N, C-alpha and C positions, 0 to 999 in steps of 0.2 A: 601427649608428652612426647614428642618425635625428638625433639633436642634433648630428651635425656637418654637415647639410645646409646650404648657404648661407642659404636662406630662414627656415630656422629660427635660425640666429645673427643674423640680420638683425632677425627680429622679436623676439628678446630683445632685442636692443641697443635698438631703437625703444620698446619697453614699458620698459626702465629707464631712459632718457631721458624718456618720458613721465612716467614715476613721480616721479624727481626733480623736474621742472618743476613738477608738481603739489604736490609738499611744498614745493618753494621759494617758490610762490604763496601757498600756505596759511600759512606761516609768516610771511609779510611781512605778510597781513592779521591775522593775529592780533596780531603785534607792533604793528601800527596800531591795533587796537582796545583795547589795553592803555593804561593812562595813564600809563606811562613807556616808556622805550627799553628793552626786553629785553636788548640787547646790551650796552648802556653797564651796566645794573645787574648783570651775570652777569661781564663781564670787567674793568670798572673798580672796582666796589664790591665784587666777589667775595660775590655774595649767593648762597650756597649752597642756601638754601630755594627760591629762583626757579629756580636753575638744574636742582633736582630737578622741579619743576613744568614746565618746558620742557622736560625731558627726557622725562618721562610724557606730554606732549601731543606731541611727535614721534614716539614709538612708537605713540601712538594713531593719529595721522595715517598713518604708514607701513603699518600694519596695514589702514587702510580702503583705502588706494590699491591696496596688495598684493591685497587681496580683491577690489576693483574690476575689476583689470587682470586678474586670474586668472580 
């Protein structure tokens, strides 16, 4: 029951929070670098192609963050 030790659980929580923060910051940076507001384009204008691109970008960032943390 190695995974039930408090230091292991705390480490997992800390790494999860760090990963989410890095993803959130990188998404904001990419949103600022694009010539339009990603959230407005996807939610308000229902731009499905841009939604697919943002989803692929999000998965890529998540994979990089997970590999860096692991």
